[in-house]
C-alpha positions in Angstrom: 72.6 84.1 23.6 74.5 84.5 20.3 78.0 83.4 19.8 80.6 86.0 18.7 84.3 86.0 17.9 87.3 88.3 18.5 90.1 88.6 16.1 93.6 87.6 17.3 96.8 88.5 15.6 99.0 85.4 15.7 102.6 85.5 14.2 102.6 82.1 12.5 99.0 81.8 11.3 97.3 85.2 11.0 93.6 85.6 11.0 92.9 83.1 13.9 89.7 83.7 15.9 89.0 83.5 19.6 85.7 81.8 20.5 83.5 83.9 22.9 79.9 84.6 23.8 77.9 87.6 25.1 76.6 87.3 28.7 74.4 89.9 30.5 75.8 90.5 34.0 73.7 93.0 35.9 73.1 96.0 33.5 76.1 95.3 31.3 76.6 92.9 28.4 80.1 91.5 28.4 82.0 89.0 26.2 83.0 85.7 27.9 85.7 83.5 26.3 85.1 79.8 25.9 88.3 77.9 26.9 89.2 74.3 26.3 92.0 72.4 28.1 94.0 70.2 25.8 96.6 67.6 26.4 99.7 66.7 24.4 97.6 66.4 21.3 95.2 69.1 20.2 92.5 66.5 20.0 92.9 65.5 23.7 90.2 67.8 25.1 89.2 67.6 28.7 85.3 67.1 29.0 83.2 69.6 30.9 79.5 69.3 31.6 77.0 71.5 33.3 76.1 68.8 35.8 79.5 67.4 36.7 81.8 70.3 35.8 85.4 69.4 34.8 85.8 65.7 34.8 89.2 64.5 36.2 90.7 61.0 35.6 92.1 59.7 38.9 93.6 56.6 37.3 92.8 52.9 37.5 92.3 52.8 41.3 90.8 56.3 41.7 93.5 57.1 44.2 93.8 60.6 45.6 96.8 61.5 47.8 95.9 64.2 50.4 98.8 66.0 52.2 98.0 68.0 55.3 94.6 68.7 56.8 91.4 68.7 54.7 88.4 70.3 56.2 85.1 68.8 55.1 82.0 71.0 55.3 78.4 70.0 55.1 76.9 66.7 56.4 77.2 63.6 54.3 74.2 61.4 53.8 74.1 57.7 54.8 74.1 56.8 51.1 77.2 59.0 50.5 79.0 57.5 53.4 78.2 53.9 52.3 79.4 54.7 48.7 82.7 56.1 50.0 85.4 53.4 50.2 87.7 53.7 53.2 90.9 51.6 53.2 91.8 50.3 56.6 95.0 48.7 57.7 96.4 47.5 61.0 94.3 46.9 64.2 90.8 48.6 64.5 89.0 48.7 67.9 85.2 49.1 67.5 82.8 49.9 70.4 79.1 50.0 70.0 78.3 52.5 72.7 74.9 51.9 74.3 73.2 50.5 71.1 73.6 47.7 68.7 76.6 47.4 66.3 75.8 46.6 62.7 78.7 45.7 60.4 78.0 45.7 56.6 80.6 44.4 54.2 80.0 45.7 50.7 83.1 44.0 49.2 86.1 42.1 50.4 86.3 39.7 53.3 85.5 40.3 57.0 87.7 38.0 59.0 86.2 37.0 62.3 87.7 35.4 65.4 87.2 31.6 65.1 88.2 30.6 68.6 88.3 32.2 72.1 90.9 30.6 74.3 90.7 32.9 77.3 87.8 33.2 79.7 85.1 35.6 78.6 83.1 37.4 81.3 79.5 38.3 80.3 77.9 41.0 82.4 74.3 42.0 82.1 73.5 45.6 81.7 69.8 46.4 81.1 67.5 43.7 79.7 68.9 40.8 77.7 67.0 38.8 75.1 69.4 35.9 74.6 73.1 35.1 74.2 73.9 32.5 71.5 76.9 30.3 72.2 78.2 27.8 69.6 80.5 25.1 71.1 81.3 23.5 67.8 80.4 20.1 69.1 82.4 20.4 72.3 81.2 21.0 75.9 80.6 24.2 77.8 81.3 24.4 81.5 79.0 26.8 83.4 79.7 27.9 87.0 76.6 28.2 89.1 73.0 27.3 88.3 71.5 27.4 84.8 67.8 27.7 83.9 67.1 25.8 80.7 64.0 26.5 78.6 63.4 23.8 76.0 61.9 24.7 72.7 59.1 22.7 71.1 60.4 20.1 68.7 64.0 20.4 69.8 65.7 17.1 70.9 67.9 18.0 73.9 69.1 14.4 74.4 69.0 12.4 77.7 68.0 14.4 80.7 68.7 13.4 84.4 66.3 14.9 86.9 67.3 14.9 90.6 64.1 15.5 92.6 65.0 15.8 96.3 62.7 14.5 99.0 59.8 16.9 99.6 60.3 18.7 96.3 57.5 19.6 93.9 56.2 17.1 91.3 57.9 16.9 87.9 55.6 16.9 85.0 56.7 15.1 81.8 55.1 15.6 78.4 56.0 12.8 76.0 54.3 14.4 73.0 52.2 11.3 72.3 55.2 8.9 72.4 56.4 6.6 75.1 58.6 7.2 78.2 61.0 4.5 79.3 61.7 4.4 83.0 64.7 2.4 84.5 64.0 0.8 87.8 60.8 0.4 89.9 57.9 2.9 90.0 55.7 3.4 93.1 52.3 4.7 92.3 50.4 6.5 95.1 47.1 7.8 94.0 43.4 7.5 94.3 40.6 7.4 91.7 42.9 6.3 89.0 41.5 6.5 85.4 43.4 3.7 83.7 42.9 1.2 80.9 40.8 -2.0 81.4 42.8 -4.6 83.3 43.7 -7.9 81.7 44.4 -11.2 83.5 47.2 -11.8 80.9 49.3 -8.8 81.7 48.0 -7.4 85.0 48.1 -8.8 88.5 45.6 -7.3 91.1 45.7 -8.2 94.8 42.8 -7.6 97.2 43.4 -6.8 100.8 42.5 -4.6 103.7 46.0 -3.1 104.2 47.2 -6.0 106.3 45.9 -9.3 104.9 45.7 -10.4 101.3 43.0 -12.6 99.8 44.2 -16.0 98.7 43.5 -17.6 95.4 43.0 -21.4 95.3 44.7 -23.2 92.5 42.1 -25.9 91.8 41.9 -28.3 88.8 38.9 -26.7 87.1 38.9 -23.2 88.6 40.9 -20.6 90.7 38.3 -19.2 93.2 39.0 -16.7 96.0 38.8 -18.0 99.5 35.8 -16.6 101.4 34.2 -16.9 104.8 30.5 -17.1 105.6 29.4 -15.0 108.7 26.2 -14.7 110.6 24.2 -11.6 111.3 26.7 -10.4 114.0 29.7 -10.9 111.7 31.0 -14.1 113.4 32.3 -16.6 111.0 30.3 -19.8 110.6 32.7 -22.8 110.7 30.3 -25.7 110.7 27.1 -26.5 108.9 24.2 -28.8 109.8 25.4 -29.8 113.2 25.0 -33.2 114.9 25.8 -36.5 113.1 25.3 -36.7 109.4 23.8 -40.0 108.2 24.0 -41.8 104.9 21.4 -44.0 103.1 20.7 -47.2 105.1 22.1 -46.1 108.5 20.3 -47.4 111.5 20.1 -45.5 114.8 17.4 -45.6 117.5 17.9 -41.9 118.3 18.8 -39.7 115.3 20.6 -36.6 116.3 21.8 -35.5 112.8 19.9 -33.7 110.1 16.5 -35.2 109.5 13.2 -34.4 107.8 10.8 -32.9 110.3 7.1 -32.1 110.1 4.6 -30.3 112.5 1.5 -32.2 113.6 -1.9 -30.8 114.6 -0.7 -30.1 118.1 2.3 -28.0 116.9 4.7 -30.8 117.8 7.7 -31.4 115.6 7.9 -34.9 114.3 10.6 -36.8 112.5 9.4 -38.6 109.4 9.3 -42.3 110.0 7.2 -45.4 109.3 5.1 -44.8 112.4 4.8 -41.1 111.7 4.9 -40.6 107.9 5.0 -37.2 106.2 1.4 -36.2 105.7 0.4 -35.7 102.0 -2.5 -33.6 100.7 -4.5 -35.1 97.8 -5.4 -32.5 95.2 -9.1 -31.8 94.9 -11.1 -30.4 92.0 -14.6 -29.2 91.1 -14.0 -29.4 87.4 -15.6 -32.3 85.4 -15.8 -32.6 81.6 -18.2 -35.1 80.1 -17.8 -36.6 76.6 -19.5 -39.4 74.5 -17.9 -41.7 71.9 -20.1 -43.9 69.7 -19.4 -47.7 69.8 -17.1 -49.0 67.0 -15.8 -52.4 65.9 -12.5 -50.7 65.3 -10.2 -49.0 67.9 -11.2 -45.4 68.8 -9.9 -42.9 71.3 -12.0 -42.5 74.4 -9.8 -39.9 76.2 -6.8 -38.1 74.8 -3.6 -37.5 76.8 -4.1 -34.7 79.3 -1.4 -33.6 81.8 -4.0 -31.8 83.9 -6.1 -34.9 84.5 -6.7 -35.9 88.1 -9.0 -38.8 87.4 -11.7 -40.1 85.0 -14.6 -42.6 84.7 -15.9 -44.6 81.7 -19.4 -46.0 81.4 -20.1 -48.6 78.8 -23.7 -47.6 77.7 -24.0 -50.6 75.4 -25.1 -54.3 75.3 -21.8 -55.4 73.9 -18.4 -55.9 75.6 -16.0 -52.8 75.5 -12.3 -53.5 75.6 -10.6 -50.5 77.3 -6.8 -50.0 76.8 -4.6 -47.5 78.7 -2.6 -46.6 75.6 -3.1 -46.6 71.8 -5.0 -49.1 69.5 -7.2 -51.4 71.6 -8.2 -54.9 70.4 -9.8 -58.1 71.7 -6.3 -59.3 72.5 -4.6 -55.9 73.5 -6.6 -54.2 76.3 -6.5 -53.3 80.0 -10.1 -53.9 81.2 -13.2 -55.6 79.7 -16.4 -53.7 80.4 -19.6 -55.7 79.9 -22.8 -53.7 79.0 -23.8 -51.0 81.5 -20.5 -51.5 83.5 -18.5 -48.6 85.0 -14.7 -48.0 85.3 -12.7 -45.5 87.5 -9.4 -44.7 85.9 -6.5 -45.1 88.4 -5.5 -41.8 90.0 -2.5 -40.2 88.5 -2.8 -41.7 85.0 -2.9 -38.8 82.4 -2.2 -40.8 79.2 -4.3 -41.7 76.2 -7.2 -44.3 76.6 -8.5 -46.2 73.5 -11.5 -48.7 73.2 -13.1 -51.2 70.9 -16.5 -53.1 71.1 -17.2 -56.7 70.2 -19.7 -55.2 67.8 -21.0 -51.7 67.4 -23.9 -51.0 69.8 -24.5 -48.0 72.0 -21.9 -45.5 73.3 -19.1 -44.9 75.9 -19.7 -42.1 78.3 -16.6 -40.5 79.9 -16.2 -38.0 82.8 -12.7 -36.4 83.2 -11.7 -34.5 86.3 -9.1 -31.8 86.0 -7.6 -28.9 88.0 
């Protein structure tokens, strides 16, 4: 659209021009004048933009005084309402209706009530989540019963639990720490799974519900007292019976404990000089024969043998054989002299070493050893 001008006759300064422009409105083309609003000075021109229109300066505080009733049309958005400052003075009563009340302070200070001195009644309507009460380090008195739910990790201080007779058990979780109990504790339970007992710190008593087993305090030990009973369960209070004798006692009729043996007629006999305890001599069918050549120096005829029951020695020589029960025989240290062709039975029960030496070497010694 091209600009055009209209000539204006002005008394003081002729040939002044009026600024205008051509605008098509409907089927007609008309001229529209462009008007500027100036202040006291010709250079003070009020700004006008296509987006904002005529801009008005409301002063330092943007105060607008409205007299009378102003009708507002069209809904305002939440952003527009939040951006609109509303001065409030005096007392304001706020109710939240049926929902939650959110108060947002964009600027300035919101002064809250710091203390409530009068009783406050709290009435439940619907479902409550929780009510937070800050007592500022003081105490809160509650009428009636209160159900307390502890939060994990929160120290609620000392707690006194009054558990009436017949009430349910009270479970305590110490979180891996220790619990201190004032006074005595009575434990009534079966099949306890507890730590190993120690004689240093534990005391255990054994009883049947009526009697307690005694512990004897002896010099070298502390045994429990026990009683020996027979097959019927009757306690045995004496042992041995009769008169007990010591070594060297003399009595024509022994009535105490004595060694007894049974003879061939199945008669019990007390051991005595007249009726000694029978003894069975061991018998054997094992015989071992050995030969040792004669020697003018000491030689071993039979070595030590714990299984030996008996032995014989035959001097199959023409010279004297000096036999010694022990080691190293000689013409001056020997037990028996055996002339040539003589025979010796070793005493029963001797199992030690036997040595021999000849007056001069001639012939042999021939031994027979009997063993089990």
